[in-house]
C-alpha positions, -999 to 999 in steps of 0.1 A, spaced: 600 738 -851 601 720 -884 634 701 -890 644 701 -854 645 674 -828 621 685 -800 601 670 -771 563 665 -772 545 691 -752 520 719 -750 499 739 -726 479 729 -696 442 727 -706 414 734 -681 405 697 -681 440 688 -669 432 703 -635 403 678 -630 412 648 -651 410 614 -634 443 596 -630 452 560 -623 480 571 -599 491 605 -588 525 622 -587 549 610 -560 548 636 -531 584 646 -536 578 654 -573 547 674 -565 566 693 -539 594 702 -564 568 714 -589 550 735 -562 582 752 -552 595 757 -588 575 785 -603 539 778 -596 516 803 -613 494 809 -583 464 795 -601 439 779 -577 440 741 -579 466 715 -581 491 729 -606 517 702 -601 491 675 -609 477 695 -639 513 699 -653 518 662 -651 484 654 -666 492 678 -694 525 661 -700 509 627 -702 481 640 -725 505 657 -748 527 626 -749 496 606 -761 484 633 -785 517 638 -802 533 603 -801 505 578 -794 523 567 -762 504 566 -729 516 565 -693 497 536 -679 470 515 -696 433 522 -705 407 508 -681 381 482 -692 360 510 -708 391 521 -729 391 555 -710 426 566 -703 436 576 -668 473 584 -668 496 569 -642 517 598 -631 537 579 -604 567 572 -627 573 608 -636 603 627 -623 607 664 -626 638 675 -646 634 712 -649 618 743 -663 625 767 -692 610 801 -696 617 824 -725 627 860 -717 598 885 -717 613 903 -747 614 872 -768 589 871 -798 583 834 -791 572 827 -756 570 795 -736 571 783 -700 578 746 -701 583 720 -675 603 688 -685 596 654 -670 613 621 -673 599 586 -669 613 551 -676 607 539 -711 588 509 -697 562 533 -683 552 543 -719 526 520 -734 515 518 -771 531 523 -804 550 554 -815 533 572 -843 536 606 -861 510 632 -854 498 665 -869 522 683 -847 554 661 -849 569 641 -876 596 614 -876 585 605 -840 606 579 -824 630 569 -797 663 587 -799 695 582 -779 700 607 -751 734 616 -766 720 627 -799 739 657 -813 739 678 -844 724 708 -860 689 693 -860 687 695 -822 669 726 -809 690 746 -785 666 740 -755 664 703 -764 702 701 -762 702 717 -728 675 694 -715 692 663 -730 724 673 -712 705 676 -679 688 643 -686 721 625 -691 734 639 -659 702 628 -641 706 593 -654 741 591 -640 728 602 -606 698 579 -608 722 549 -613 737 559 -579 703 562 -563 698 599 -566 681 626 -587 693 662 -593 673 692 -582 652 707 -609 672 727 -635 663 762 -647 672 762 -684 681 794 -700 666 800 -733 684 822 -758 665 845 -781 
């Protein structure tokens, strides 16, 4: 979406189902993902979704969750991820996606932010960013994220949101 503020992301690749990780998802996060629209594909879909999120974060921003090992091979640390919610476009929409949104503390991201072939003007933005350049789904997710941060400050986390996506 040229000209819009969006999140890094993409599809689950076959390799995401079997990729090595430094640390897995916390059990409560995996359970939420299992109960929130799993596709029925054989394998560990919650883990694959989290690996895909970590891989796409790296590919599109240069940031990693965790650190490379001694051989410089990256095995993401998924233990800091929290599940925020899911957005699915209506079946009649010409542009289709089925996206899960995760949150992690900024300190879990390692590396230097860089632009990529898919995103430009990559950077850290405040969660209260507003304006015409924010994609509608991004605005909904940011609102849920702000609410989640308030709950987190009190020791909680909200149930996953189901974001509606207009046509």
